C-alpha positions as CSV (number, residue, x, y, z in Angstrom):
1,M,132.3,24.2,-47.2
2,W,130.5,25.4,-50.3
3,K,129.9,21.8,-51.4
4,K,128.1,20.9,-48.0
5,K,125.9,23.9,-48.0
6,G,124.9,23.2,-51.7
7,Q,124.2,19.6,-50.8
8,G,122.1,20.7,-47.7
9,I,120.0,23.1,-49.9
10,V,119.4,20.4,-52.5
11,E,118.3,18.0,-49.8
12,Y,115.7,20.5,-48.4
13,A,114.4,21.2,-51.9
14,L,114.0,17.5,-52.6
15,I,112.0,17.0,-49.3
16,L,110.1,20.2,-49.9
17,A,109.3,18.7,-53.5
18,F,108.2,15.5,-52.0
19,V,105.8,17.2,-49.5
20,V,104.3,19.2,-52.1
21,G,103.9,16.4,-54.4
22,I,102.0,14.2,-51.7
23,G,100.1,17.2,-50.7
24,G,99.0,17.7,-54.5
25,V,98.1,13.9,-54.9
26,L,96.0,14.0,-51.8
27,F,93.9,17.1,-52.8
28,A,93.7,16.1,-56.4
29,N,92.0,13.0,-55.7
30,G,88.6,14.1,-54.4
31,N,87.6,11.1,-52.7
32,L,90.5,10.9,-50.6
33,A,90.4,14.6,-49.8
34,D,86.8,14.2,-48.7
35,S,87.7,11.2,-46.6
36,I,90.4,13.1,-44.9
37,R,87.8,16.2,-44.2
38,S,85.5,13.7,-42.9
39,V,87.7,12.2,-40.5
40,F,88.7,15.7,-39.1
41,S,84.9,16.8,-39.0
42,N,84.1,13.3,-37.0
43,V,87.0,14.2,-34.6
44,N,85.5,17.6,-33.8
45,I,82.0,15.9,-33.3
46,Q,83.7,13.7,-30.8
47,L,85.2,16.6,-29.0
48,D,81.8,18.2,-28.1
49,P,79.5,16.3,-25.7
50,A,76.2,15.6,-26.7
51,T,73.9,16.5,-23.6
52,T,70.4,17.4,-24.7
53,P,67.8,14.8,-26.0
54,Q,68.0,16.2,-29.5
55,D,71.8,16.3,-29.6
56,I,72.0,12.7,-28.1
57,I,69.5,11.4,-30.7
58,E,71.6,13.2,-33.5
59,R,74.8,11.7,-32.0
60,L,73.4,8.3,-32.1
61,R,72.1,8.9,-35.7
62,Q,75.6,9.7,-36.8
63,G,76.9,6.9,-35.0
64,R,74.5,4.5,-36.9
65,Y,74.6,6.2,-40.3
66,D,77.8,8.3,-40.6
67,G,80.0,5.6,-39.5
68,L,80.9,6.8,-36.0
69,A,79.6,3.6,-34.2
70,S,78.8,1.3,-37.4
71,D,79.9,-1.9,-35.6
72,E,78.1,-1.1,-32.4
73,L,74.9,0.1,-34.1
74,K,75.0,-2.5,-37.0
75,W,71.7,-3.6,-39.0
76,D,71.0,-7.0,-38.9
77,K,68.2,-8.4,-41.1
78,K,67.6,-11.3,-39.1
79,K,67.4,-9.8,-35.5
80,T,66.1,-6.6,-34.1
81,L,69.1,-4.8,-32.1
82,I,68.2,-3.0,-28.8
83,I,70.8,-1.0,-26.7
84,T,70.1,0.5,-23.5
85,S,72.1,3.3,-22.0
86,D,72.5,1.4,-18.7
87,S,73.9,-1.9,-20.4
88,A,77.4,-2.6,-20.9
89,E,77.1,-2.0,-24.6
90,G,75.3,1.4,-24.0
91,R,78.0,2.6,-21.8
92,A,80.7,1.8,-24.2
93,L,78.7,3.4,-27.0
94,A,78.1,6.6,-24.8
95,Q,81.8,6.8,-24.1
96,K,82.8,6.1,-27.9
97,L,80.2,8.9,-29.0
98,N,80.6,11.3,-26.1
99,I,77.1,11.0,-25.1
100,Q,76.3,12.5,-21.6
101,P,72.8,12.4,-20.5
102,Q,71.5,14.4,-17.8
103,P,71.5,12.7,-14.3
104,G,68.4,10.6,-14.0
105,D,67.9,10.2,-17.7
106,A,68.5,7.3,-20.1
107,W,68.5,6.6,-23.9
108,F,67.6,3.5,-26.0
109,A,68.5,2.4,-29.6
110,R,66.4,0.0,-31.6
111,I,67.3,-1.1,-35.1
112,Q,64.6,-3.3,-36.7
113,T,65.3,-6.1,-39.2
114,D,63.9,-3.8,-42.1
115,G,66.5,-1.2,-41.3
116,T,64.1,1.3,-39.5
117,T,66.1,2.8,-36.5
118,V,64.4,4.3,-33.4
119,F,66.4,6.2,-30.9
120,S,64.4,7.1,-27.8
121,Y,65.3,9.5,-24.8
122,Y,63.9,9.5,-21.4
123,S,64.0,12.8,-19.4
124,A,63.3,12.7,-15.7
125,A,62.5,16.6,-16.0
126,A,59.8,15.9,-18.6
127,N,58.4,12.9,-16.3
128,G,57.7,15.0,-13.0
129,G,61.4,14.4,-11.8
130,M,61.1,10.7,-11.7
131,T,64.5,9.2,-12.4
132,Y,65.1,6.2,-14.7
133,D,66.3,4.3,-11.9
134,T,63.1,5.1,-10.0
135,L,61.2,4.2,-13.2
136,K,63.1,0.8,-13.5
137,A,62.2,-0.1,-9.9
138,D,58.6,0.4,-10.3
139,Y,58.1,0.2,-14.2
140,Q,54.8,-2.0,-14.0
141,N,53.1,1.1,-12.4
142,H,54.0,3.2,-15.2
143,S,53.2,1.9,-18.6
144,T,53.7,5.1,-20.5
145,V,56.1,8.1,-20.1
146,K,57.1,11.2,-22.1
147,I,60.1,10.6,-24.4
148,A,62.0,12.3,-27.2
149,E,62.1,10.2,-30.4
150,G,64.4,10.0,-33.4
151,L,63.0,7.9,-36.3
152,F,64.9,7.0,-39.4
153,N,64.5,4.7,-42.3
154,S,67.5,2.1,-43.4
155,M,69.1,5.0,-45.3
156,G,69.1,7.5,-42.3
157,K,66.3,9.7,-43.5
158,S,62.7,10.4,-42.3
159,A,60.6,7.2,-41.7
160,V,57.5,9.2,-42.1
161,S,55.7,11.1,-44.8
162,S,56.1,14.4,-43.1
163,G,59.8,14.4,-43.4
164,Q,60.2,14.8,-39.7
165,T,63.0,12.7,-38.0
166,Y,62.9,14.2,-34.3
167,F,59.8,14.0,-32.3
168,P,60.3,15.9,-28.9
169,N,57.1,14.8,-26.9
170,T,56.2,11.6,-27.7
171,K,54.4,8.8,-25.8
172,G,56.8,6.1,-24.6
173,Y,55.7,2.7,-23.7
174,V,57.6,1.0,-20.8
175,G,58.1,-2.6,-20.6
176,L,60.7,-5.5,-20.3
177,S,63.2,-5.4,-22.9
178,P,62.5,-8.3,-25.4
179,S,66.0,-9.6,-24.7
180,G,64.8,-10.0,-21.2
181,N,67.7,-8.0,-19.6
182,G,66.3,-4.8,-18.1
183,I,63.6,-2.4,-19.4
184,I,63.2,-0.4,-22.6
185,I,61.1,2.8,-23.4
186,D,60.2,3.0,-26.9
187,P,57.4,4.7,-29.0
188,T,56.3,1.1,-30.0
189,Q,54.1,-0.8,-27.8
190,I,56.8,-3.2,-26.3
191,Y,55.0,-6.3,-27.2
192,K,54.8,-5.3,-30.7
193,I,58.6,-4.8,-31.3
194,K,59.7,-7.8,-33.4
């Protein structure tokens, strides 16, 4: 009887030593510990929905620069990437990043060949209650609207000398997306988008 109890205690001690050893290795290696902390931090980000223009632009920034959606928001040095919230890619990205725009609103992501990234948010409330669907149906009669904009360089920092990255009340130009599928609203005149 004593032999079996002693054997059980030794087994528990060995398991405990193994767990403590693994924990020590994980936290002794700073890079691994930082990676683990980052994963748990990113999980927390995913739990909270992004619902305001500023939060949605920040969540898109995190997707692009913090690796939350690096495959979807990939920088291509040969071709400008444009994603609209009403496209299949946009809906999948919104689900992945837990982006929930207000009803009647829309967002746009543009990553230029030089790495500059522009995130735009169209708010129906900021445009006299005109929903994005209404605007799409009659975009030829609305060449400009009010948008919120996030502007970042290839490193995720400000692309302007003031250091500002979020612009809450910007003129947005409305036009056909350069890809030809739908419209885009962007702070750059559409015909100038490369």
